[in-house]
C-alpha positions, 0 to 999 in steps of 0.5 A: 512729627506728632507736634505738627499733627496736632497743629493741623488738626487744630487750625483746620477746626479753628478754620471751621468753628471761625467760619460757622461762627461768622456765618452764624452771625452775619448771614443766618438767612443765607445759610438757613436757605442754602442749606434747608430751602427757602420753606424750612428757612422761614419757619426756622425764622419765626412768625412774629417780629419778636420771635424773629428778634430773639432767633437772630440774637440766639444765632448770633451769640451761638456764631460768637461763641463759635468764634471765640471757640475757634480763637481758643483752638487756634491758640492751642495749636501752638501748645508743644507740650504732647501731654497737653495735646493728648489730653487735649485731644481727648477731651475734644473726641469725648465733647463731639461724641457727647455733641453726638449723642445730644443731636440723637437724643434731643435734635432729632425730635426738635428738628423733625420738620428739616427731614434727616438734616440731624444725620448730616450733623450726626456725621459732622460731629463723628467726623470731627471726632474721628479726626482727633482719634486719628491724631490719638492713634497716630501719636500712640503709633509714634510713640511706641514704634 
């Protein structure tokens, strides 16, 4: 049963990463307007054409990276080795917690104009980490019952 749970968590994270990656690559402006409002989105897109091109290129590469991570998560979902699944889940928890700490330490200072947007991102990182923690608890309970 733990293998099926691992598959579901990986597929869920894969769908989230692939969707976010595609949105970042192709619909950056629309996502910024939807999530931050028109005024803040204009600030985020840069003031000169050169800045706008750099920001769009950076967002496209970030989206491509997220898409690749989602694709890798999709492939990992089919691994049946329980030791690998546990190690992978612990690594994902560490990665999400480290990302949340990064956002609290550095992004908070950069995103002051967005008024609390970093809090939403930290909550999202912690929710993703919790899904892996729940998987680890579930497999631990299954192992020792």
